[in-house]
matplotlib code that plots the C-alpha trace (Angstrom):
import matplotlib.pyplot as plt

x = [207.6, 208.5, 209.2, 205.6, 204.2, 206.3, 205.1, 201.5, 202.0, 203.5, 200.7, 198.1, 200.0, 200.2, 196.6, 196.5, 200.0, 202.5, 205.2, 207.9, 206.2, 206.3, 210.0, 210.8, 208.7, 210.2, 213.7, 213.0, 210.9, 213.5, 216.1, 213.9, 213.8, 217.5, 218.4, 215.8, 216.2, 213.2, 211.6, 208.1, 206.1, 204.1, 207.3, 207.5, 205.2, 207.7, 210.7, 209.9, 213.6, 214.7, 212.3, 213.7, 217.3, 216.4, 215.1, 218.2, 220.2, 218.4, 218.6, 222.1, 223.6, 220.8, 221.5, 218.4, 215.6, 212.9, 214.4, 214.6, 211.0, 210.0, 211.8, 210.1, 206.8, 207.2, 208.3, 205.5, 202.9, 204.1, 204.0, 200.6, 199.3, 200.4, 198.4, 195.3, 192.0, 192.0, 195.5, 195.9, 199.3, 200.5, 198.8, 199.9, 202.3, 205.9, 206.9, 204.6, 207.4, 209.9, 210.3, 210.0, 213.0, 212.6, 212.1, 213.4, 210.6, 212.6, 211.2, 213.6, 214.7, 213.3, 215.6, 216.8, 216.5, 219.7]
y = [19.0, 21.0, 24.0, 24.0, 23.6, 26.7, 28.7, 27.9, 28.6, 32.1, 33.0, 32.0, 34.2, 37.2, 37.7, 38.6, 39.4, 42.4, 42.4, 42.4, 39.2, 37.6, 38.5, 36.9, 33.8, 33.4, 33.3, 30.9, 28.3, 28.7, 27.6, 24.6, 23.7, 24.2, 22.0, 19.2, 19.4, 19.6, 16.5, 15.4, 17.6, 14.5, 13.0, 15.8, 13.8, 10.9, 13.1, 14.8, 14.2, 15.9, 18.9, 19.1, 19.0, 21.6, 24.0, 23.4, 24.1, 27.3, 28.7, 27.4, 30.9, 32.6, 33.2, 35.1, 32.8, 35.1, 34.8, 31.0, 30.9, 33.2, 31.1, 27.9, 29.6, 30.2, 26.7, 25.4, 27.6, 26.2, 22.6, 23.2, 24.7, 21.4, 19.5, 21.7, 20.2, 22.5, 21.3, 17.9, 17.1, 15.6, 14.2, 16.0, 18.9, 17.8, 20.3, 19.3, 17.5, 20.2, 22.1, 25.8, 27.7, 28.9, 32.7, 35.1, 36.5, 39.5, 42.8, 45.3, 48.2, 51.6, 54.2, 57.1, 60.5, 62.3]
z = [78.4, 81.4, 79.3, 77.8, 81.3, 82.5, 79.5, 80.3, 84.0, 83.3, 80.9, 83.6, 86.2, 83.7, 83.9, 87.5, 88.6, 88.1, 85.5, 88.4, 89.9, 86.4, 86.0, 89.3, 88.7, 85.2, 86.7, 89.4, 87.3, 84.6, 87.1, 88.0, 84.4, 83.9, 87.0, 86.1, 82.3, 79.9, 81.4, 80.8, 83.1, 84.2, 85.7, 88.4, 90.7, 90.6, 91.4, 94.7, 95.7, 92.5, 93.0, 96.5, 95.2, 92.7, 95.4, 97.3, 94.2, 93.4, 96.9, 97.7, 97.7, 99.6, 103.1, 104.1, 105.1, 103.7, 100.2, 100.4, 101.7, 98.6, 96.1, 97.7, 97.4, 93.7, 92.9, 95.1, 93.5, 90.0, 91.2, 92.8, 89.4, 87.7, 90.2, 90.2, 88.9, 85.8, 84.7, 86.2, 84.7, 88.1, 91.1, 94.2, 94.8, 94.5, 97.1, 99.9, 101.8, 101.5, 104.7, 105.0, 106.5, 109.9, 110.0, 112.7, 115.0, 115.7, 114.3, 112.6, 114.7, 114.1, 112.2, 114.2, 112.6, 113.1]

ax = plt.figure().add_subplot(projection="3d")
ax.plot(x, y, z, "-o")
ax.set_aspect("equal")
plt.show()
């Protein structure tokens, strides 16, 4: 089940990531599960369009490209973990064909001390 795979992924990440990262990742992969349902995790490789649609659904209210890119990175890392040699639940990362948002190349302006 997808929920079991998510639990394993979060346990794997908890070993090397901060609690804040785990909290963020828990929310995002939880939204993926909520959108897809508790499907068989092995079916993720068959549903690239559904994963892409889920990412669009999760990020639909985000207007900042950096946030959209971060959300995509979390979902992509989860899908990549499912496809890793050690796990091998799926073949290939279902997010490989999902385009990254274009990020502004403008640097923020320095704050003036008043």
